GUBA-312996 format. One line per 5 residues: number of its first residue (from 1); for each residue x, y, z of N, C-alpha, C. Coordinates in steps of 0.1 Angstrom, whole numbers. Layout:
<atoms>
NUM = X:Y:Z:X:Y:Z:X:Y:Z  ... $
</atoms>
This chain:
<atoms>
1 = -130:179:-795:-120:179:-786:-111:167:-787  -97:168:-786:-90:157:-787:-89:147:-775  -91:136:-781:-89:126:-769:-75:121:-768  -66:122:-758:-52:116:-753:-56:105:-744  -54:91:-751:-56:80:-744:-39:74:-735 $
6 = -29:79:-743:-15:73:-739:-13:84:-730  -9:81:-716:-4:91:-707:9:84:-700  19:91:-704:31:85:-700:36:97:-686  35:91:-675:36:100:-665:48:96:-654  53:103:-648:66:99:-639:60:88:-627 $
11 = 49:89:-623:44:82:-613:40:65:-620  33:67:-630:32:56:-641:45:48:-642  55:54:-646:68:49:-649:71:43:-638  74:48:-627:78:45:-613:71:31:-609  56:32:-611:49:19:-607:53:7:-617 $
16 = 58:9:-631:59:-1:-639:75:-5:-637  82:1:-630:96:-1:-629:96:-10:-616  91:-2:-606:91:-10:-590:83:-22:-591  71:-23:-595:64:-34:-597:68:-45:-606  73:-40:-619:79:-51:-627:92:-58:-623 $
21 = 99:-53:-615:112:-58:-610:106:-70:-600  98:-64:-589:91:-73:-581:87:-87:-587  78:-83:-596:72:-96:-605:83:-103:-613  93:-98:-619:103:-106:-629:112:-113:-618  117:-107:-604:124:-113:-597:118:-125:-588 $
26 = 106:-124:-585:96:-133:-580:97:-146:-587  97:-143:-603:92:-156:-609:107:-165:-610  119:-158:-606:130:-165:-607:137:-164:-593  131:-164:-583:140:-160:-572:143:-173:-565  136:-184:-566:141:-197:-562:155:-200:-567 $
31 = 154:-199:-581:167:-204:-588:178:-194:-584  176:-182:-586:185:-173:-581:193:-173:-569  184:-174:-560:187:-177:-545:193:-189:-539  190:-198:-545:193:-212:-541:205:-217:-550  205:-213:-563:217:-218:-570:225:-209:-572 $
36 = 224:-196:-574:232:-186:-577:237:-178:-563  231:-179:-552:232:-174:-540:232:-158:-541  224:-152:-549:224:-137:-553:211:-134:-549  209:-123:-541:197:-121:-535:193:-106:-542  182:-100:-538:176:-88:-543:183:-77:-541 $
41 = 191:-77:-533:199:-65:-532:208:-59:-544  215:-70:-546:224:-67:-559:214:-66:-572  205:-75:-575:199:-76:-587:191:-62:-586  184:-56:-574:176:-45:-576:183:-34:-576  197:-32:-572:203:-21:-573:209:-19:-589 $
46 = 211:-32:-595:216:-32:-609:206:-27:-620  192:-35:-613:180:-27:-622:178:-14:-621  180:-7:-609:179:6:-607:187:16:-616  201:10:-618:212:17:-625:207:16:-639  202:5:-644:199:5:-659:186:12:-660 $
51 = 175:11:-652:164:21:-654:168:35:-650  178:38:-645:178:53:-638:184:63:-651  186:77:-645:189:86:-656:202:84:-664  212:72:-658:224:74:-666:224:62:-676  213:55:-677:213:45:-688:198:46:-697 $
56 = 190:41:-693:176:42:-700:166:55:-697  171:61:-684:163:74:-681:148:73:-682  146:62:-673:132:58:-675:125:61:-659  135:58:-649:131:61:-636:141:69:-629  139:80:-626:149:90:-621:142:97:-607 $
61 = 145:95:-596:140:100:-584:143:114:-581  151:120:-588:157:133:-587:152:144:-597  142:137:-604:134:145:-614:120:144:-608  116:143:-597:103:143:-591:100:157:-584  109:166:-586:104:177:-579:106:175:-565 $
66 = 104:189:-558:105:191:-544:119:187:-540  120:183:-525:132:181:-519:134:164:-522  147:163:-528:151:148:-531:156:143:-518  162:150:-512:169:147:-499:155:140:-489  145:149:-488:134:145:-479:126:132:-484 $
71 = 125:129:-499:120:119:-505:127:106:-500  144:106:-503:152:96:-501:153:93:-485  151:102:-476:155:100:-464:141:93:-460  129:96:-462:117:85:-457:115:75:-465  119:74:-478:120:58:-482:128:50:-474 $
76 = 142:57:-473:150:47:-464:145:44:-451  141:56:-442:133:56:-430:123:41:-429  114:41:-440:103:31:-438:108:19:-441  120:15:-448:126:3:-451:134:-1:-437  140:8:-433:149:5:-419:141:2:-406 $
81 = 130:9:-406:123:6:-391:115:-6:-392  111:-9:-405:105:-25:-406:111:-33:-407  125:-33:-413:134:-42:-410:142:-44:-398  144:-32:-388:148:-32:-374:136:-39:-364  125:-35:-369:113:-41:-360:114:-57:-361 $
86 = 116:-60:-374:115:-76:-377:129:-84:-369  142:-77:-370:151:-82:-364:148:-83:-348  142:-74:-343:139:-76:-330:130:-86:-325  120:-86:-333:110:-99:-332:115:-111:-333  122:-113:-343:128:-126:-344:141:-132:-339 $
91 = 144:-126:-327:153:-128:-319:149:-136:-309  156:-147:-303:152:-157:-292:147:-148:-280  138:-151:-274:132:-145:-261:143:-141:-252  142:-128:-249:151:-122:-240:164:-123:-243  168:-123:-256:180:-123:-263:190:-112:-260 $
96 = 184:-99:-258:192:-87:-254:199:-86:-241  188:-95:-233:192:-94:-219:205:-103:-217  203:-117:-224:212:-126:-223:225:-124:-229  224:-115:-240:236:-113:-246:242:-99:-247  237:-92:-238:241:-76:-236:257:-73:-235 $
101 = 264:-83:-227:278:-79:-229:285:-81:-243  281:-94:-246:287:-94:-261:281:-82:-271  271:-79:-271:265:-69:-278:273:-57:-277  276:-54:-264:284:-41:-260:297:-41:-264  305:-51:-263:317:-53:-267:319:-52:-284 $
106 = 309:-60:-289:307:-60:-303:305:-46:-310  297:-39:-305:291:-27:-308:300:-14:-307  302:-10:-294:305:3:-291:322:4:-297  331:-3:-289:344:-2:-295:346:-4:-310  340:-14:-316:340:-17:-328:337:-5:-338 $
111 = 326:1:-334:319:14:-342:331:25:-338  336:29:-326:342:39:-321:358:38:-332  363:26:-331:375:25:-335:375:25:-353  362:19:-359:363:19:-372:358:35:-377  350:43:-368:348:58:-370:362:64:-372 $
116 = 371:62:-362:383:73:-362:391:68:-373  392:55:-377:402:50:-388:397:52:-400  384:53:-405:378:57:-417:378:74:-416  379:82:-405:380:93:-407:394:101:-411  404:91:-405:419:95:-407:423:90:-421 $
121 = 417:81:-427:422:77:-442:413:86:-448  401:94:-445:395:103:-455:402:117:-455  407:120:-444:415:132:-439:428:131:-450  434:119:-450:446:122:-459:443:120:-474  432:115:-477:426:115:-493:420:127:-498 $
126 = 413:135:-489:407:147:-492:410:157:-486  422:166:-489:428:173:-480:421:188:-479  411:192:-485:400:200:-484:391:200:-473  390:190:-469:382:187:-454:389:184:-443  384:193:-433:391:191:-420:389:179:-412 $
131 = 393:173:-400:392:160:-395:378:161:-391  373:172:-384:357:172:-380:347:165:-390  351:174:-403:343:168:-416:344:155:-419  355:151:-417:357:136:-421:351:126:-411  350:133:-398:346:126:-388:327:126:-391 $
136 = 322:136:-396:307:134:-400:303:126:-409  312:126:-422:310:115:-435:312:102:-428  323:99:-420:326:85:-414:315:81:-404  308:90:-399:297:83:-390:287:78:-399  286:84:-410:275:80:-422:278:62:-424 $
141 = 291:61:-424:297:47:-428:300:38:-418  297:42:-403:300:35:-393:291:23:-393  278:25:-391:271:14:-389:270:3:-399  266:-9:-395:265:-20:-403:250:-20:-408  249:-21:-419:235:-20:-426:225:-31:-424 $
146 = 215:-32:-416:207:-42:-413:199:-49:-424  197:-42:-432:188:-47:-445:197:-58:-453  210:-52:-457:218:-61:-466:221:-73:-457  225:-69:-444:231:-81:-435:220:-93:-433  204:-87:-432:195:-97:-431:194:-103:-444 $
151 = 196:-100:-454:194:-106:-468:206:-118:-469  218:-114:-464:228:-121:-465:228:-132:-454  227:-128:-442:227:-139:-429:218:-148:-427  204:-140:-437:193:-150:-435:191:-159:-446  198:-161:-455:200:-167:-467:203:-180:-468 $
156 = 200:-190:-477:203:-203:-475:216:-208:-473  226:-200:-481:240:-204:-476:243:-201:-462  239:-191:-457:241:-188:-442:236:-198:-433  224:-201:-438:218:-212:-430:226:-225:-429  230:-229:-441:242:-240:-441:253:-241:-435 $
161 = 260:-228:-435:272:-228:-431:278:-217:-423  267:-210:-416:272:-199:-405:262:-206:-394  269:-205:-382:265:-212:-369:251:-204:-365  242:-209:-357:231:-200:-358:235:-189:-346  243:-193:-333:248:-181:-323:255:-170:-333 $
166 = 262:-173:-343:268:-163:-350:260:-155:-359  249:-160:-365:239:-153:-373:231:-145:-364  227:-150:-352:220:-141:-342:227:-131:-335  239:-130:-334:246:-120:-328:251:-107:-339  252:-114:-351:253:-104:-365:239:-96:-367 $
171 = 231:-102:-366:218:-96:-369:214:-85:-359  216:-90:-343:213:-81:-334:225:-69:-336  235:-72:-337:248:-62:-341:240:-51:-351  241:-55:-362:235:-48:-372:222:-38:-369  215:-42:-360:202:-36:-357:206:-25:-347 $
176 = 214:-26:-336:219:-19:-328:228:-9:-330  236:-13:-339:246:-1:-342:239:9:-355  230:4:-361:224:14:-369:218:26:-363  210:25:-349:207:35:-342:216:43:-336  229:39:-332:239:42:-325:248:52:-333 $
181 = 246:51:-348:253:62:-354:248:76:-352  237:79:-345:231:92:-342:243:99:-335  248:95:-322:257:105:-315:270:104:-323  275:93:-331:286:99:-339:283:108:-350  271:110:-356:269:121:-365:267:134:-358 $
186 = 261:133:-345:258:148:-341:268:154:-331  278:144:-327:291:154:-322:296:159:-334  298:155:-343:303:158:-357:297:171:-363  287:172:-363:278:182:-367:278:195:-357  274:192:-345:277:202:-335:289:209:-335 $
191 = 302:201:-336:313:206:-336:317:218:-352  307:213:-359:311:219:-372:301:233:-373  290:231:-365:277:241:-366:278:252:-354  281:247:-345:279:253:-332:290:265:-331  288:274:-322:298:287:-320:311:280:-313 $
196 = 310:274:-303:320:268:-296:319:254:-293  331:248:-288:332:235:-284:322:229:-275  327:238:-265:318:236:-252:301:233:-254  297:245:-265:283:243:-266:279:231:-274  291:227:-283:289:216:-292:287:202:-283 $
201 = 297:203:-271:298:188:-263:283:188:-256  281:203:-249:268:201:-243:256:195:-251  253:201:-262:243:196:-272:243:181:-273  254:177:-277:258:164:-279:253:155:-269  257:158:-256:255:150:-244:238:150:-242 $
206 = 231:162:-242:219:164:-238:209:159:-250  211:165:-262:205:159:-274:208:146:-280  220:144:-285:224:134:-291:223:120:-282  228:122:-269:227:109:-263:214:108:-254  211:118:-244:201:115:-237:188:117:-244 $
211 = 184:127:-251:171:129:-259:169:118:-271  180:116:-277:177:110:-290:179:92:-288  191:91:-282:194:75:-280:186:71:-267  188:75:-257:185:70:-245:169:70:-244  161:83:-245:149:84:-247:142:76:-259 $
216 = 148:76:-269:143:69:-281:141:54:-279  151:49:-271:151:34:-268:141:30:-257  140:41:-250:130:37:-237:115:38:-243  113:50:-250:99:51:-256:95:38:-266  104:32:-276:102:19:-283:101:10:-272 $
221 = 109:6:-264:106:-4:-254:93:-4:-247  90:8:-242:77:8:-234:65:7:-244  66:13:-257:56:11:-264:52:-6:-270  64:-11:-271:66:-26:-272:57:-34:-262  62:-30:-250:55:-37:-241:41:-34:-237 $
226 = 37:-22:-239:24:-18:-240:17:-26:-250  19:-26:-262:10:-30:-273:14:-47:-269  22:-54:-262:25:-67:-263:13:-71:-254  9:-63:-241:0:-67:-234:-15:-64:-238  -15:-54:-246:-27:-49:-252:-34:-58:-264 $
231 = -23:-64:-271:-25:-76:-281:-30:-89:-273  -24:-90:-262:-29:-105:-253:-41:-101:-248  -45:-90:-243:-60:-86:-238:-69:-89:-248  -68:-82:-261:-75:-82:-272:-79:-96:-276  -66:-103:-276:-67:-119:-280:-75:-128:-272 $
236 = -73:-126:-259:-81:-135:-246:-96:-131:-248  -100:-121:-251:-112:-115:-250:-120:-118:-265  -110:-122:-275:-116:-125:-287:-120:-111:-296  -112:-100:-293:-115:-87:-301:-106:-87:-315  -98:-95:-313:-86:-95:-326:-86:-106:-334 $
241 = -88:-107:-347:-86:-120:-354:-72:-123:-358  -68:-133:-364:-57:-138:-366:-49:-128:-376  -57:-122:-389:-51:-112:-397:-47:-102:-392  -57:-94:-386:-52:-83:-378:-43:-84:-369  -39:-96:-363:-26:-97:-353:-14:-97:-360 $
246 = -15:-104:-372:-3:-103:-379:1:-90:-388  -8:-82:-391:-9:-70:-396:-3:-61:-385  -1:-62:-375:4:-56:-362:20:-55:-367  25:-63:-371:38:-66:-376:43:-53:-384  35:-49:-394:38:-38:-402:33:-21:-396 $
251 = 23:-24:-389:17:-12:-387:24:-6:-373  26:-16:-363:34:-12:-354:48:-4:-354  54:-10:-364:68:-4:-368:66:9:-374  57:10:-382:53:25:-390:50:35:-379  41:30:-370:34:39:-359:45:42:-351 $
256 = 53:35:-345:64:36:-334:72:47:-339  79:42:-355:89:53:-362:80:66:-364  69:68:-366:61:80:-367:63:89:-354  59:83:-342:59:87:-328:73:94:-324  83:85:-327:96:87:-319:102:98:-330 $
261 = 100:98:-345:105:106:-350:100:119:-350  87:122:-346:81:137:-345:86:140:-332  90:132:-323:94:137:-311:109:143:-311  115:139:-325:129:140:-325:137:131:-318  134:118:-315:143:112:-309:148:100:-321 $
266 = 155:89:-316:160:79:-326:152:70:-329  145:73:-341:132:61:-346:139:48:-345  152:48:-352:158:34:-356:160:24:-342  166:29:-331:167:23:-319:152:20:-314  143:31:-314:132:27:-309:125:16:-315 $
271 = 126:13:-329:119:2:-337:124:-10:-334  137:-10:-330:143:-24:-329:142:-27:-314  140:-18:-305:135:-19:-289:123:-24:-291  113:-16:-297:98:-23:-296:99:-36:-300  104:-41:-312:102:-54:-319:110:-62:-307 $
276 = 121:-60:-299:124:-69:-290:115:-69:-278  109:-58:-273:101:-61:-262:86:-67:-264  84:-67:-278:69:-70:-280:72:-87:-283  83:-92:-286:83:-105:-285:93:-111:-274  93:-102:-262:103:-107:-251:101:-121:-246 $
281 = 86:-124:-244:81:-138:-237:80:-149:-248  81:-144:-260:77:-152:-273:62:-153:-277  54:-146:-272:41:-150:-272:36:-142:-287  44:-132:-290:41:-128:-304:46:-138:-314  55:-144:-312:59:-153:-324:52:-165:-324 $
286 = 45:-168:-315:35:-182:-314:22:-177:-320  17:-164:-319:4:-158:-324:8:-157:-339  19:-156:-345:22:-153:-359:27:-164:-367  29:-176:-358:34:-187:-364:28:-192:-378  34:-197:-387:33:-199:-401:28:-191:-409 $
291 = 29:-177:-406:23:-163:-413:36:-161:-421  34:-159:-437:43:-155:-445:42:-138:-448  33:-131:-441:34:-118:-443:46:-109:-441  50:-110:-430:62:-106:-430:74:-106:-439  77:-116:-443:85:-121:-454:82:-112:-466 $
296 = 68:-114:-471:65:-108:-483:66:-94:-481  61:-87:-470:63:-71:-470:80:-68:-471  88:-77:-462:102:-72:-466:107:-75:-478  106:-83:-486:108:-87:-500:104:-77:-509  90:-70:-507:85:-60:-516:92:-48:-513 $
301 = 94:-45:-501:103:-32:-495:114:-31:-499  123:-44:-499:137:-45:-502:139:-42:-515  130:-49:-525:132:-48:-539:131:-32:-543  120:-28:-539:120:-14:-545:127:-4:-536  133:-6:-525:144:3:-519:157:2:-528 $
306 = 162:-8:-530:173:-10:-538:172:-6:-554  160:-8:-561:158:-1:-573:157:13:-572  153:19:-560:155:33:-561:168:40:-558  177:32:-550:189:34:-544:200:34:-560  197:23:-569:205:22:-581:202:33:-591 $
311 = 189:38:-591:185:52:-598:190:65:-590  189:64:-579:194:75:-572:208:79:-571  217:67:-574:231:72:-574:236:81:-581  244:89:-577:249:101:-584:262:100:-592  262:93:-601:275:89:-607:281:101:-613 $
316 = 274:113:-614:281:124:-620:291:131:-611  288:128:-598:296:137:-586:307:125:-585  309:112:-589:322:104:-586:334:109:-593  333:120:-602:343:127:-609:343:141:-609  347:147:-599:346:163:-597:360:167:-592 $
321 = 366:171:-604:381:178:-603:380:190:-594  372:196:-592:372:207:-584:371:204:-570  366:194:-567:365:192:-552:377:178:-549  384:178:-559:394:165:-560:386:152:-558  374:151:-559:369:138:-559:368:130:-571 $
326 = 377:122:-572:383:114:-585:380:100:-585  378:92:-593:376:78:-589:386:71:-583  400:74:-585:410:66:-577:411:70:-563  407:81:-560:406:82:-544:393:76:-539  383:76:-545:372:67:-541:373:55:-539 $
331 = 382:48:-548:384:35:-548:393:32:-537  405:38:-536:414:35:-523:407:37:-511  395:46:-510:389:50:-497:381:37:-495  376:33:-505:365:19:-505:374:7:-501  385:7:-505:393:-7:-502:399:-5:-487 $
336 = 402:5:-485:408:7:-470:395:6:-458  384:9:-462:372:10:-454:371:-7:-453  369:-15:-464:366:-29:-463:378:-35:-454  391:-30:-454:402:-38:-449:402:-34:-433  399:-20:-430:403:-15:-416:392:-10:-409 $
341 = 380:-10:-416:367:-3:-409:363:-11:-395  364:-27:-399:356:-36:-388:366:-47:-384  374:-52:-393:383:-66:-393:391:-63:-381  400:-53:-381:410:-51:-371:404:-53:-357  393:-45:-355:386:-42:-341:381:-56:-337 $
346 = 374:-63:-346:367:-76:-342:378:-86:-340  389:-87:-346:399:-96:-345:404:-93:-331  406:-81:-326:411:-80:-313:402:-82:-302  391:-81:-303:378:-82:-293:370:-95:-294  374:-103:-302:365:-114:-304:368:-126:-292 $
351 = 377:-126:-286:381:-132:-272:368:-130:-261  363:-120:-263:356:-113:-251:341:-115:-257  340:-119:-268:326:-122:-276:321:-139:-276  315:-143:-267:314:-158:-267:308:-166:-279  299:-156:-286:293:-163:-299:304:-163:-310 $
356 = 316:-157:-310:325:-159:-320:336:-169:-315  338:-180:-321:347:-189:-313:361:-190:-319  365:-188:-331:375:-188:-340:378:-176:-345  391:-173:-349:395:-163:-355:388:-161:-371  388:-172:-376:380:-173:-389:366:-166:-387 $
361 = 357:-172:-377:346:-165:-373:346:-151:-372  357:-147:-367:360:-132:-364:362:-123:-378  372:-130:-386:374:-126:-400:358:-123:-406  350:-135:-407:338:-135:-413:329:-123:-407  328:-121:-394:320:-112:-389:326:-97:-391 $
366 = 338:-96:-393:347:-83:-398:343:-80:-412  344:-91:-420:339:-87:-434:326:-81:-435  316:-91:-430:302:-88:-432:296:-77:-425  301:-67:-429:298:-51:-421:293:-44:-433  284:-47:-441:280:-38:-453:274:-27:-450 $
371 = 273:-17:-458:269:-4:-458:259:-2:-468  248:2:-465:235:5:-476:228:16:-471  215:8:-469:202:20:-465:206:27:-454  214:21:-443:214:31:-430:224:44:-435  234:39:-442:243:47:-445:236:59:-452 $
376 = 225:57:-462:220:68:-470:211:74:-461  206:68:-450:196:76:-445:204:84:-434  215:79:-430:223:90:-421:226:104:-428  232:98:-439:236:112:-447:226:119:-453  213:116:-456:205:125:-457:199:133:-447 $
381 = 200:127:-433:198:136:-419:208:146:-420  221:140:-422:231:151:-423:228:165:-432  226:161:-445:224:170:-455:214:179:-448  202:176:-443:190:183:-440:196:195:-428  205:190:-420:210:200:-412:222:211:-416 $
386 = 229:207:-428:239:213:-433:233:223:-444  242:234:-447:235:245:-459:238:240:-470  230:243:-481:232:239:-493:246:244:-498  252:236:-504:266:243:-511:266:250:-519  274:260:-519:274:270:-532:284:262:-540 $
391 = 287:271:-553:294:265:-564:305:276:-567  319:278:-562:322:266:-553:318:268:-537  321:258:-531:316:259:-515:325:270:-509  319:277:-501:327:290:-494:329:286:-479  327:277:-470:332:275:-459:332:259:-457 $
396 = 337:256:-447:335:239:-441:322:234:-443  311:240:-437:299:232:-436:293:231:-451  297:239:-460:292:239:-476:303:226:-481  317:227:-477:326:217:-483:317:203:-477  316:202:-466:308:192:-461:297:185:-468 $
401 = 289:194:-470:277:191:-477:280:185:-492  289:192:-497:296:190:-511:298:176:-513  307:171:-502:315:158:-502:306:147:-498  295:151:-489:291:142:-481:284:131:-491  273:134:-500:267:125:-509:275:117:-519 $
406 = 284:122:-526:292:115:-534:300:104:-528  308:107:-516:314:96:-508:305:84:-505  294:89:-498:287:79:-492:279:71:-503  276:76:-514:269:68:-524:279:58:-530  293:64:-534:302:55:-538:306:43:-529 $
411 = 305:43:-516:309:32:-509:298:24:-506  287:29:-507:274:21:-507:270:11:-519  276:17:-530:277:10:-543:286:-2:-541  296:2:-537:310:-6:-535:306:-18:-526  300:-15:-516:296:-24:-505:284:-35:-510 $
416 = 276:-29:-518:264:-39:-522:271:-48:-534  279:-44:-541:285:-52:-550:295:-64:-542  304:-57:-535:313:-68:-527:306:-76:-518  298:-71:-510:292:-81:-498:282:-89:-504  274:-82:-516:264:-88:-519:268:-100:-529 $
421 = 278:-100:-535:285:-111:-541:294:-121:-535  296:-116:-521:306:-124:-513:301:-140:-513  288:-141:-509:282:-152:-507:284:-165:-519  280:-159:-532:284:-166:-543:300:-168:-544  309:-162:-541:322:-163:-541:326:-172:-530 $
426 = 321:-173:-516:322:-182:-509:317:-196:-512  307:-196:-518:301:-209:-522:309:-217:-534  319:-211:-538:329:-217:-548:338:-227:-538  340:-222:-525:349:-229:-517:343:-233:-503  338:-245:-502:330:-248:-491:339:-247:-477 $
431 = 350:-246:-478:358:-250:-466:364:-235:-464  360:-225:-467:364:-210:-463:364:-211:-449  355:-214:-444:349:-209:-428:347:-223:-420  356:-224:-410:354:-234:-402:343:-232:-391  329:-239:-394:319:-239:-384:316:-250:-379 $
436 = 306:-246:-369:301:-257:-360:288:-259:-359  279:-268:-354:267:-267:-353:258:-265:-363  263:-270:-376:255:-267:-388:247:-279:-391  232:-278:-395:224:-286:-400:220:-288:-413  218:-295:-420:213:-296:-433:202:-290:-437 $
441 = 201:-279:-447:186:-271:-448:183:-274:-462  173:-282:-464:167:-286:-479:153:-276:-478  151:-265:-472:139:-258:-473:142:-251:-482  133:-247:-491:134:-236:-501:138:-222:-496  145:-212:-503:147:-202:-495:135:-192:-493 $
446 = 124:-194:-500:112:-187:-498:106:-190:-484  108:-200:-481:103:-207:-468:109:-202:-456  120:-195:-457:130:-192:-444:121:-183:-437  114:-171:-443:109:-162:-433:96:-165:-427  89:-179:-431:77:-181:-425:76:-181:-409 $
451 = 68:-175:-403:67:-175:-390:64:-190:-383  73:-193:-374:70:-206:-367:75:-202:-353  67:-212:-344:66:-208:-330:81:-213:-326  88:-209:-317:101:-212:-311:100:-227:-308  109:-236:-311:109:-249:-307:111:-251:-292 $
456 = 102:-258:-289:98:-262:-274:89:-256:-269  80:-246:-278:68:-238:-274:58:-246:-281  48:-251:-269:36:-258:-275:28:-248:-283  22:-254:-296:13:-247:-303:-2:-250:-296  -9:-239:-300:-23:-240:-296:-31:-254:-299 $
461 = -29:-258:-312:-35:-270:-313:-23:-280:-321  -17:-287:-314:-7:-297:-319:-12:-305:-329  -3:-307:-339:-6:-314:-351:-5:-330:-349  -12:-338:-355:-11:-351:-352:-6:-361:-367  5:-367:-365:11:-372:-377:12:-387:-373 $
466 = 14:-394:-385:16:-409:-384:30:-413:-386  37:-418:-378:52:-423:-378:53:-435:-387  59:-432:-398:64:-443:-408:69:-455:-401  66:-467:-409:71:-480:-402:88:-480:-400  93:-484:-390:107:-483:-389:114:-470:-384 $
471 = 105:-460:-381:108:-448:-374:103:-446:-360  97:-455:-352:91:-454:-343:81:-467:-341  69:-465:-331:60:-475:-332:50:-477:-345  51:-485:-351:47:-489:-362:29:-486:-363  25:-476:-372:11:-475:-372:3:-466:-359 $
476 = 13:-463:-350:10:-453:-339:9:-438:-341  -3:-432:-338:-3:-419:-339:3:-410:-328  10:-402:-332:17:-392:-321:17:-378:-327  19:-369:-316:19:-356:-318:33:-349:-323  33:-337:-329:48:-332:-333:55:-329:-318 $
481 = 44:-325:-309:51:-321:-295:58:-332:-288  52:-343:-289:59:-356:-284:69:-360:-291  69:-357:-302:83:-360:-311:93:-353:-308  90:-340:-308:100:-330:-302:106:-333:-289  97:-338:-277:102:-341:-267:113:-351:-267 $
486 = 114:-359:-275:124:-372:-277:137:-366:-282  137:-353:-286:150:-348:-293:156:-339:-281  170:-338:-283:176:-329:-272:170:-316:-272  169:-308:-260:164:-296:-257:173:-288:-266  167:-278:-274:175:-268:-281:173:-253:-274 $
491 = 182:-242:-279:178:-229:-273:169:-223:-277  158:-217:-271:146:-211:-279:152:-197:-286  146:-200:-300:150:-190:-308:137:-187:-316  137:-175:-325:124:-174:-332:127:-180:-346  115:-180:-354:115:-190:-367:129:-187:-375 $
496 = 128:-173:-380:139:-173:-390:153:-174:-384  155:-175:-371:168:-178:-367:170:-193:-363  159:-200:-365:164:-214:-362:171:-222:-370  177:-233:-371:181:-243:-380:168:-251:-384  168:-253:-395:155:-265:-397:162:-278:-394 $
501 = 151:-284:-391:152:-301:-385:161:-308:-399  169:-317:-394:175:-325:-403:165:-333:-410  168:-337:-426:156:-345:-434:156:-360:-427  145:-364:-428:141:-378:-422:151:-389:-428  154:-398:-420:165:-411:-428:154:-417:-438 $
506 = 161:-423:-448:154:-429:-459:151:-445:-453  137:-449:-457:132:-460:-453:131:-470:-463  138:-483:-459:139:-492:-472:130:-503:-469  122:-505:-481:114:-517:-478:116:-527:-487  115:-543:-480:117:-552:-489:109:-551:-501 $
511 = 119:-557:-510:112:-561:-524:105:-573:-523  92:-573:-531:83:-583:-533:90:-595:-539  87:-607:-531:94:-618:-539:89:-621:-553  99:-625:-560:97:-626:-574:89:-640:-578 $
</atoms>
């Protein structure tokens, strides 16, 4: 009987590629993030392209067999729901209530205007598509990707040069509009697939809005409040330890996504609503103070996700003369999306958004609307509802299915490159953006995600520190809380949304007599 020790399998190669990138990136992450301002989004995608079928052919998700659309959709779903839950948790207490008007102005009109503009551009570039099909593809590109936004807005450069209130509103907006892509997609699909427009509009209102968006948001908020009270009860009775409390960060996001997606509602909005509800009073933030579990999970999931995206990209479909999908059309479409999808709308509306104070900040907010994980997820949802395209496609639904993935994939690739490398570009000129309320941040980038209690919230056991001579009463012990009370009150925010305190002043000691 022959013994075969070497077993080269697809799962084994996938583990090597995904785990190897996380290990390699972690070894130089501080250097890459703090010196070059490049995050795991760009590097992970580039590594996936190199390992994918078009270069090394080591890691190819499309060769795994089964339904590639299903695998891709679920990979994107897990990354999205954990990221959206994290954004909801890390926003300040009652943030969605306090900033509801700003979010409504920033999300709804901006998405609608960009949706119509992108559809019109696509209709002119791809004449075989009717306008309804263009609306369906544009709905995938309408939402801002929360994963890429979090990697950019939460980085060290943004901590230094982007005001706190602007970072918060951009994070909340990216989370809210990702789930709101469902109504834009469903109206387009119903108009394409239903027998009449009256039936399509009825399905859109009853299913697209009431059942998916509104019910999904209510379910997420109710589950978030319920689990918040349940965890408080367990903690007071001593039923739950600290490690299990922190583990809820991941477990709840996956559980809520499973429940809501099984019901057929909007699991993205549900995850964001649950995260906001569970930390509505700030108690969850206090309980998870000082923990790095969430940031570790985010790093691993993001690295694996963008390596997957790099290997998944359908480069062969970017040049299909039968469908008139050629590189120059895709490049023109991408450049037009960069210029017209968000920037004109936000420049016109920023006066009604108090968090955006100047036209430069409005321009920054309009530019940083990346497309990535969310766009791929929505496109895979659409492909699940559309018929498989023939060769050649026989009708408009098949044409839509044939055009959808190449266009979305090319725009996502361009967005990862442009938005992922924008921060290094901006870092070359420090005066690009006129900003206010910026504090110096000397904290390493890997510590940004560590959970801390909101400033002004008393910890369970306040730490005692010795104040150095010259900085207070010499030799006296004082608590951190007492020191904080001497500083001006700051708006309560969650850990990753706070500015780090300014570095202590230098203390000069007299030289000993010669």
